[in-house]
OpenMM code with the backbone's topology and positions (N, CA, C; nanometers):
from openmm import Vec3, app, unit

residues = "MET GLU PRO ASP PHE SER LYS TYR ASP LEU GLU ASP LEU TYR ASP ILE LYS GLU SER LEU ASP LYS GLU LYS PHE PRO GLU ARG TYR SER LEU LEU LEU ASP THR ILE GLU LYS HIS PRO SER LYS ALA ALA HIS ILE GLN ALA VAL GLU SER ASP ASN ALA MET ARG GLU LEU TYR ASN GLU TYR LYS GLU ASP LYS SER GLN VAL TRP MET LEU PHE ARG GLY VAL ILE VAL MET PHE VAL THR PHE ARG ILE MET GLN TYR LEU GLU TRP SER GLN ASN GLN GLN ILE MET GLY ALA VAL ILE VAL VAL ILE ALA TYR ALA THR ILE LEU ILE SER ILE ASN GLU PHE LYS PHE LYS LYS PHE LYS ASP ASP PHE GLY LYS ARG THR".split()
positions = [
    Vec3(19.0064, 5.0888, -6.2349),
    Vec3(19.0630, 4.9592, -6.2641),
    Vec3(19.0719, 4.8760, -6.1357),
    Vec3(19.0182, 4.7533, -6.1438),
    Vec3(19.0178, 4.6642, -6.0279),
    Vec3(19.1525, 4.5912, -6.0163),
    Vec3(19.2008, 4.5719, -5.8954),
    Vec3(19.3281, 4.4993, -5.8783),
    Vec3(19.3102, 4.3494, -5.9050),
    Vec3(19.4189, 4.2848, -5.9463),
    Vec3(19.4170, 4.1410, -5.9712),
    Vec3(19.4708, 4.0699, -5.8471),
    Vec3(19.3777, 4.0254, -5.7616),
    Vec3(19.4170, 3.9612, -5.6360),
    Vec3(19.4706, 3.8199, -5.6555),
    Vec3(19.4510, 3.7629, -5.7717),
    Vec3(19.4941, 3.6244, -5.7948),
    Vec3(19.6462, 3.6093, -5.7950),
    Vec3(19.7181, 3.7190, -5.8085),
    Vec3(19.8641, 3.7135, -5.8104),
    Vec3(19.9254, 3.7054, -5.6710),
    Vec3(19.8450, 3.7269, -5.5686),
    Vec3(19.8953, 3.7303, -5.4307),
    Vec3(19.8833, 3.5931, -5.3652),
    Vec3(19.9707, 3.5683, -5.2691),
    Vec3(19.9552, 3.4441, -5.1922),
    Vec3(19.8535, 3.4681, -5.0808),
    Vec3(19.8156, 3.3615, -5.0139),
    Vec3(19.7065, 3.3666, -4.9165),
    Vec3(19.7376, 3.4602, -4.7999),
    Vec3(19.8601, 3.4601, -4.7542),
    Vec3(19.8981, 3.5462, -4.6417),
    Vec3(19.8838, 3.6937, -4.6792),
    Vec3(19.9279, 3.7285, -4.8004),
    Vec3(19.9140, 3.8673, -4.8461),
    Vec3(19.7673, 3.9063, -4.8602),
    Vec3(19.6861, 3.8149, -4.9068),
    Vec3(19.5428, 3.8438, -4.9215),
    Vec3(19.4783, 3.8734, -4.7867),
    Vec3(19.5178, 3.7975, -4.6836),
    Vec3(19.4633, 3.8249, -4.5497),
    Vec3(19.5134, 3.9599, -4.4973),
    Vec3(19.6372, 3.9955, -4.5284),
    Vec3(19.6873, 4.1276, -4.4895),
    Vec3(19.6091, 4.2385, -4.5593),
    Vec3(19.5829, 4.2200, -4.6872),
    Vec3(19.5048, 4.3186, -4.7626),
    Vec3(19.3640, 4.3291, -4.7049),
    Vec3(19.3076, 4.2166, -4.6680),
    Vec3(19.1715, 4.2156, -4.6113),
    Vec3(19.1655, 4.2996, -4.4836),
    Vec3(19.2700, 4.2915, -4.4015),
    Vec3(19.2730, 4.3688, -4.2767),
    Vec3(19.2847, 4.5199, -4.3033),
    Vec3(19.3551, 4.5558, -4.4095),
    Vec3(19.3798, 4.6989, -4.4333),
    Vec3(19.2801, 4.7635, -4.5295),
    Vec3(19.2056, 4.6834, -4.6043),
    Vec3(19.1130, 4.7382, -4.7035),
    Vec3(18.9860, 4.7907, -4.6358),
    Vec3(18.9473, 4.9098, -4.6721),
    Vec3(18.8250, 4.9722, -4.6184),
    Vec3(18.7049, 4.9166, -4.6947),
    Vec3(18.6258, 4.8310, -4.6281),
    Vec3(18.5149, 4.7656, -4.6990),
    Vec3(18.3979, 4.8588, -4.7262),
    Vec3(18.3835, 4.9677, -4.6496),
    Vec3(18.2767, 5.0624, -4.6788),
    Vec3(18.3115, 5.1514, -4.7984),
    Vec3(18.4384, 5.1849, -4.8092),
    Vec3(18.4817, 5.2726, -4.9174),
    Vec3(18.4941, 5.1966, -5.0504),
    Vec3(18.5370, 5.0680, -5.0427),
    Vec3(18.5562, 4.9858, -5.1627),
    Vec3(18.4837, 4.8514, -5.1491),
    Vec3(18.3495, 4.8532, -5.1541),
    Vec3(18.2765, 4.7275, -5.1329),
    Vec3(18.2982, 4.6244, -5.2443),
    Vec3(18.3141, 4.6735, -5.3687),
    Vec3(18.3361, 4.5786, -5.4789),
    Vec3(18.4722, 4.5091, -5.4651),
    Vec3(18.5736, 4.5884, -5.4324),
    Vec3(18.7070, 4.5305, -5.4147),
    Vec3(18.7091, 4.4312, -5.2986),
    Vec3(18.6388, 4.4687, -5.1910),
    Vec3(18.6341, 4.3814, -5.0737),
    Vec3(18.5655, 4.2492, -5.1083),
    Vec3(18.4569, 4.2569, -5.1826),
    Vec3(18.3851, 4.1375, -5.2256),
    Vec3(18.4725, 4.0517, -5.3166),
    Vec3(18.5425, 4.1160, -5.4098),
    Vec3(18.6336, 4.0451, -5.4988),
    Vec3(18.7464, 3.9781, -5.4192),
    Vec3(18.7962, 4.0504, -5.3191),
    Vec3(18.9021, 3.9950, -5.2338),
    Vec3(18.8539, 3.8710, -5.1593),
    Vec3(18.7335, 3.8768, -5.1030),
    Vec3(18.6788, 3.7612, -5.0310),
    Vec3(18.6604, 3.6415, -5.1239),
    Vec3(18.6121, 3.6685, -5.2458),
    Vec3(18.5963, 3.5604, -5.3437),
    Vec3(18.7309, 3.4986, -5.3793),
    Vec3(18.8313, 3.5834, -5.3963),
    Vec3(18.9649, 3.5349, -5.4301),
    Vec3(19.0223, 3.4504, -5.3162),
    Vec3(18.9999, 3.4935, -5.1930),
    Vec3(19.0470, 3.4157, -5.0773),
    Vec3(18.9783, 3.2796, -5.0741),
    Vec3(18.8465, 3.2788, -5.0971),
    Vec3(18.7717, 3.1524, -5.0945),
    Vec3(18.8185, 3.0553, -5.2010),
    Vec3(18.8541, 3.1077, -5.3181),
    Vec3(18.8903, 3.0218, -5.4307),
    Vec3(19.0407, 3.0014, -5.4441),
    Vec3(19.1166, 3.0542, -5.3504),
    Vec3(19.2631, 3.0447, -5.3604),
    Vec3(19.3058, 2.8973, -5.3510),
    Vec3(19.3936, 2.8521, -5.4408),
    Vec3(19.4328, 2.7101, -5.4441),
    Vec3(19.4993, 2.6616, -5.3153),
    Vec3(19.5792, 2.7456, -5.2523),
    Vec3(19.6470, 2.6999, -5.1309),
    Vec3(19.5487, 2.6853, -5.0148),
    Vec3(19.4402, 2.7622, -5.0182),
    Vec3(19.3391, 2.7481, -4.9128),
    Vec3(19.2671, 2.6144, -4.9274),
    Vec3(19.2357, 2.5786, -5.0507),
    Vec3(19.1691, 2.4498, -5.0735),
    Vec3(19.2594, 2.3347, -5.0311),
    Vec3(19.3878, 2.3446, -5.0630),
    Vec3(19.4821, 2.2389, -5.0234),
    Vec3(19.4950, 2.2334, -4.8721),
    Vec3(19.4969, 2.3507, -4.8082),
    Vec3(19.5074, 2.3549, -4.6620),
    Vec3(19.3827, 2.2940, -4.5976),
    Vec3(19.2666, 2.3297, -4.6470),
    Vec3(19.1416, 2.2748, -4.5924),
    Vec3(19.1377, 2.1239, -4.6110),
    Vec3(19.1791, 2.0761, -4.7282),
    Vec3(19.1804, 1.9325, -4.7531),
    Vec3(19.2775, 1.8617, -4.6596),
    Vec3(19.3938, 1.9222, -4.6358),
    Vec3(19.4920, 1.8620, -4.5455),
    Vec3(19.4367, 1.8559, -4.4035),
    Vec3(19.3707, 1.9624, -4.3589),
    Vec3(19.3131, 1.9643, -4.2244),
    Vec3(19.2021, 1.8601, -4.2123),
    Vec3(19.1149, 1.8527, -4.3140),
    Vec3(19.0069, 1.7539, -4.3117),
    Vec3(19.0627, 1.6118, -4.3116),
    Vec3(19.1652, 1.5887, -4.3904),
    Vec3(19.2274, 1.4566, -4.3956),
    Vec3(19.2902, 1.4217, -4.2613),
    Vec3(19.3565, 1.5202, -4.2003),
    Vec3(19.4187, 1.4984, -4.0693),
    Vec3(19.3133, 1.4683, -3.9636),
    Vec3(19.2037, 1.5440, -3.9653),
    Vec3(19.0957, 1.5195, -3.8689),
    Vec3(19.0324, 1.3824, -3.8899),
    Vec3(19.0126, 1.3455, -4.0154),
    Vec3(18.9551, 1.2145, -4.0447),
    Vec3(19.0490, 1.1029, -3.9996),
    Vec3(19.1800, 1.1231, -4.0193),
    Vec3(19.2768, 1.0219, -3.9772),
    Vec3(19.2788, 1.0080, -3.8246),
    Vec3(19.2680, 1.1205, -3.7542),
    Vec3(19.2623, 1.1142, -3.6074),
    Vec3(19.1367, 1.0392, -3.5617),
    Vec3(19.0251, 1.0699, -3.6255),
    Vec3(18.8998, 1.0030, -3.5923),
    Vec3(18.9105, 0.8527, -3.6190),
    Vec3(18.9700, 0.8190, -3.7300),
    Vec3(18.9899, 0.6792, -3.7669),
    Vec3(19.0807, 0.6086, -3.6671),
    Vec3(19.1881, 0.6769, -3.6276),
    Vec3(19.2818, 0.6179, -3.5314),
    Vec3(19.2135, 0.5965, -3.3967),
    Vec3(19.1333, 0.6943, -3.3524),
    Vec3(19.0609, 0.6791, -3.2257),
    Vec3(18.9625, 0.5628, -3.2332),
    Vec3(18.8970, 0.5484, -3.3480),
    Vec3(18.8050, 0.4366, -3.3680),
    Vec3(18.8817, 0.3041, -3.3599),
    Vec3(18.9995, 0.3025, -3.4212),
    Vec3(19.0825, 0.1819, -3.4201),
    Vec3(19.1279, 0.1482, -3.2784),
    Vec3(19.1676, 0.2505, -3.2029),
    Vec3(19.2178, 0.2260, -3.0676),
    Vec3(19.1084, 0.1736, -2.9747),
    Vec3(18.9837, 0.2090, -3.0033),
    Vec3(18.8733, 0.1653, -2.9195),
    Vec3(18.8240, 0.0257, -2.9558),
    Vec3(18.8913, -0.0361, -3.0494),
    Vec3(18.8540, -0.1704, -3.0939),
    Vec3(18.8594, -0.2667, -2.9750),
    Vec3(18.7513, -0.3377, -2.9506),
    Vec3(18.7412, -0.4257, -2.8340),
    Vec3(18.8235, -0.5531, -2.8471),
    Vec3(18.8666, -0.5871, -2.9676),
    Vec3(18.9429, -0.7108, -2.9848),
    Vec3(19.0778, -0.7042, -2.9149),
    Vec3(19.1263, -0.5836, -2.8842),
    Vec3(19.2549, -0.5715, -2.8165),
    Vec3(19.2475, -0.6303, -2.6760),
    Vec3(19.1353, -0.6155, -2.6101),
    Vec3(19.1190, -0.6742, -2.4766),
    Vec3(19.1247, -0.8263, -2.4867),
    Vec3(19.0630, -0.8808, -2.5912),
    Vec3(19.0653, -1.0257, -2.6081),
    Vec3(19.2056, -1.0754, -2.6395),
    Vec3(19.2845, -0.9959, -2.7112),
    Vec3(19.4233, -1.0350, -2.7376),
    Vec3(19.5019, -1.0473, -2.6081),
    Vec3(19.4810, -0.9530, -2.5183),
    Vec3(19.5496, -0.9596, -2.3893),
    Vec3(19.5009, -1.0801, -2.3083),
    Vec3(19.3715, -1.1055, -2.3131),
    Vec3(19.3165, -1.2203, -2.2422),
    Vec3(19.3749, -1.3507, -2.2978),
    Vec3(19.3843, -1.3605, -2.4290),
    Vec3(19.4462, -1.4794, -2.4892),
    Vec3(19.5919, -1.4921, -2.4476),
    Vec3(19.6604, -1.3780, -2.4352),
    Vec3(19.7996, -1.3799, -2.3892),
    Vec3(19.8112, -1.4361, -2.2497),
    Vec3(19.7189, -1.3995, -2.1622),
    Vec3(19.7188, -1.4534, -2.0253),
    Vec3(19.6947, -1.6044, -2.0285),
    Vec3(19.6035, -1.6479, -2.1126),
    Vec3(19.5761, -1.7912, -2.1245),
    Vec3(19.6995, -1.8656, -2.1765),
    Vec3(19.7648, -1.8083, -2.2776),
    Vec3(19.8869, -1.8701, -2.3309),
    Vec3(19.9923, -1.8799, -2.2213),
    Vec3(20.0069, -1.7739, -2.1432),
    Vec3(20.1055, -1.7753, -2.0337),
    Vec3(20.0710, -1.8849, -1.9320),
    Vec3(19.9439, -1.8968, -1.8963),
    Vec3(19.9034, -1.9967, -1.7977),
    Vec3(19.9295, -2.1380, -1.8500),
    Vec3(19.8922, -2.1632, -1.9753),
    Vec3(19.9134, -2.2957, -2.0345),
    Vec3(20.0627, -2.3268, -2.0419),
    Vec3(20.1409, -2.2287, -2.0826),
    Vec3(20.2861, -2.2484, -2.0910),
    Vec3(20.3446, -2.2793, -1.9536),
    Vec3(20.3020, -2.2066, -1.8551),
    Vec3(20.3500, -2.2296, -1.7189),
    Vec3(20.3145, -2.3702, -1.6707),
    Vec3(20.1916, -2.4118, -1.6985),
    Vec3(20.1489, -2.5467, -1.6569),
    Vec3(20.2291, -2.6547, -1.7293),
    Vec3(20.2592, -2.6335, -1.8582),
    Vec3(20.3397, -2.7301, -1.9336),
    Vec3(20.4792, -2.7385, -1.8732),
    Vec3(20.5358, -2.6236, -1.8383),
    Vec3(20.6696, -2.6230, -1.7776),
    Vec3(20.6689, -2.6954, -1.6431),
    Vec3(20.5615, -2.6792, -1.5667),
    Vec3(20.5515, -2.7522, -1.4393),
    Vec3(20.5400, -2.9024, -1.4644),
    Vec3(20.4615, -2.9387, -1.5633),
    Vec3(20.4433, -3.0796, -1.5966),
    Vec3(20.5751, -3.1429, -1.6391),
    Vec3(20.6559, -3.0669, -1.7128),
    Vec3(20.7864, -3.1172, -1.7567),
    Vec3(20.8912, -3.1108, -1.6459),
    Vec3(20.8492, -3.0618, -1.5289),
    Vec3(20.9345, -3.0509, -1.4102),
    Vec3(21.0581, -2.9654, -1.4353),
    Vec3(21.0347, -2.8512, -1.4981),
    Vec3(21.1433, -2.7570, -1.5172),
    Vec3(21.1742, -2.6903, -1.3839),
    Vec3(21.2979, -2.6487, -1.3673),
    Vec3(21.3342, -2.5785, -1.2436),
    Vec3(21.2699, -2.4401, -1.2453),
    Vec3(21.2746, -2.3763, -1.1296),
    Vec3(21.2122, -2.2438, -1.1192),
    Vec3(21.2813, -2.1439, -1.2131),
    Vec3(21.4126, -2.1498, -1.2233),
    Vec3(21.4851, -2.0599, -1.3146),
    Vec3(21.4468, -2.0861, -1.4599),
    Vec3(21.4313, -2.2122, -1.4964),
    Vec3(21.3906, -2.2455, -1.6325),
    Vec3(21.2488, -2.1958, -1.6607),
    Vec3(21.1621, -2.2071, -1.5617),
    Vec3(21.0250, -2.1590, -1.5779),
    Vec3(21.0222, -2.0074, -1.5974),
    Vec3(21.1053, -1.9365, -1.5199),
    Vec3(21.1108, -1.7905, -1.5327),
    Vec3(21.1628, -1.7525, -1.6718),
    Vec3(21.2704, -1.8165, -1.7148),
    Vec3(21.3250, -1.7868, -1.8479),
    Vec3(21.2239, -1.8230, -1.9575),
    Vec3(21.1573, -1.9354, -1.9427),
    Vec3(21.0551, -1.9752, -2.0400),
    Vec3(20.9421, -1.8734, -2.0457),
    Vec3(20.8997, -1.8257, -1.9263),
    Vec3(20.7924, -1.7266, -1.9212),
    Vec3(20.8349, -1.5961, -1.9885),
    Vec3(20.9580, -1.5542, -1.9650),
    Vec3(21.0085, -1.4312, -2.0266),
    Vec3(21.0122, -1.4461, -2.1788),
    Vec3(21.0592, -1.5605, -2.2254),
    Vec3(21.0662, -1.5838, -2.3705),
    Vec3(20.9267, -1.5838, -2.4320),
    Vec3(20.8320, -1.6477, -2.3659),
    Vec3(20.6948, -1.6518, -2.4179),
    Vec3(20.6336, -1.5120, -2.4181),
    Vec3(20.6578, -1.4327, -2.3138),
    Vec3(20.6034, -1.2964, -2.3082),
    Vec3(20.6612, -1.2121, -2.4223),
    Vec3(20.7916, -1.2220, -2.4428),
    Vec3(20.8541, -1.1447, -2.5502),
    Vec3(20.7991, -1.1877, -2.6861),
    Vec3(20.7875, -1.3164, -2.7075),
    Vec3(20.7358, -1.3660, -2.8356),
    Vec3(20.5909, -1.3214, -2.8564),
    Vec3(20.5093, -1.3338, -2.7525),
    Vec3(20.3688, -1.2957, -2.7651),
    Vec3(20.3545, -1.1453, -2.7887),
    Vec3(20.4328, -1.0654, -2.7154),
    Vec3(20.4261, -0.9199, -2.7341),
    Vec3(20.4696, -0.8817, -2.8756),
    Vec3(20.5734, -0.9468, -2.9259),
    Vec3(20.6198, -0.9189, -3.0616),
    Vec3(20.5110, -0.9534, -3.1640),
    Vec3(20.4474, -1.0654, -3.1446),
    Vec3(20.3396, -1.1058, -3.2358),
    Vec3(20.2230, -1.0067, -3.2281),
    Vec3(20.1843, -0.9659, -3.1065),
    Vec3(20.0748, -0.8697, -3.0914),
    Vec3(20.1066, -0.7372, -3.1583),
    Vec3(20.2277, -0.6885, -3.1378),
    Vec3(20.2664, -0.5612, -3.1981),
    Vec3(20.2645, -0.5721, -3.3501),
    Vec3(20.3160, -0.6816, -3.4023),
    Vec3(20.3171, -0.7010, -3.5478),
    Vec3(20.1755, -0.7061, -3.6037),
    Vec3(20.0883, -0.7787, -3.5374),
    Vec3(19.9486, -0.7889, -3.5828),
    Vec3(19.8812, -0.6524, -3.5780),
    Vec3(19.9026, -0.5782, -3.4685),
    Vec3(19.8408, -0.4462, -3.4565),
    Vec3(19.8919, -0.3507, -3.5635),
    Vec3(20.0218, -0.3532, -3.5894),
    Vec3(20.0769, -0.2673, -3.6938),
    Vec3(20.0186, -0.3036, -3.8300),
    Vec3(20.0077, -0.4317, -3.8582),
    Vec3(19.9506, -0.4761, -3.9848),
    Vec3(19.8047, -0.4332, -3.9974),
    Vec3(19.7276, -0.4540, -3.8894),
    Vec3(19.5865, -0.4167, -3.8930),
    Vec3(19.5682, -0.2666, -3.9112),
    Vec3(19.6511, -0.1874, -3.8426),
    Vec3(19.6363, -0.0432, -3.8555),
    Vec3(19.6776, 0.0030, -3.9946),
    Vec3(19.7825, -0.0555, -4.0508),
    Vec3(19.8243, -0.0193, -4.1862),
    Vec3(19.7126, -0.0514, -4.2861),
    Vec3(19.6517, -0.1682, -4.2691),
    Vec3(19.5402, -0.2061, -4.3573),
    Vec3(19.4225, -0.1112, -4.3374),
    Vec3(19.3944, -0.0773, -4.2133),
    Vec3(19.2868, 0.0145, -4.1796),
    Vec3(19.3124, 0.1502, -4.2444),
    Vec3(19.4364, 0.1980, -4.2371),
    Vec3(19.4749, 0.3268, -4.2936),
    Vec3(19.4670, 0.3237, -4.4464),
    Vec3(19.5090, 0.2147, -4.5065),
    Vec3(19.5003, 0.2022, -4.6521),
    Vec3(19.3550, 0.2002, -4.6979),
    Vec3(19.2700, 0.1307, -4.6238),
    Vec3(19.1278, 0.1298, -4.6562),
    Vec3(19.0696, 0.2698, -4.6451),
    Vec3(19.1173, 0.3448, -4.5477),
    Vec3(19.0708, 0.4830, -4.5314),
    Vec3(19.1080, 0.5649, -4.6541),
    Vec3(19.2313, 0.5462, -4.7043),
    Vec3(19.2753, 0.6191, -4.8231),
    Vec3(19.1873, 0.5905, -4.9434),
    Vec3(19.1362, 0.4681, -4.9519),
    Vec3(19.0480, 0.4324, -5.0639),
    Vec3(18.9101, 0.4937, -5.0485),
    Vec3(18.8693, 0.5193, -4.9219),
    Vec3(18.7360, 0.5753, -4.8971),
    Vec3(18.7308, 0.7238, -4.9227),
    Vec3(18.8459, 0.7926, -4.9158),
    Vec3(18.8430, 0.9382, -4.9321),
    Vec3(18.8662, 0.9771, -5.0752),
] * unit.nanometer
topology = app.Topology()
chain = topology.addChain("A")
for resn in residues:
    res = topology.addResidue(resn, chain)
    for name in ("N", "CA", "C"):
        topology.addAtom(name, app.Element.getBySymbol(name[0]), res)
């Protein structure tokens, strides 16, 4: 009588595989390997690993996006224009510093929000592709 390996969890199956004599019981060993391959938790684990790897690859692709450099360049241009406007309006040096700090904070907040939105959209699109 052959054992029913389908009742065991994946960890127990691997333990059995280590202790089972494959020369003495080749049919059982073959059945055990088939059961391990078709075990539902193994398929879920493989899918989770593949999904995680794909998400990492997607994130790396997103991080290498060249538009981020242009966002920083636009930020520098905005800062320069703002500074020139403040000089034209004859703001004091303290007012110019405070204005520059406010513009930097506002621009950084906008950049972070845009990046978060783009990545969320990118991630959602990825979910539709898989």
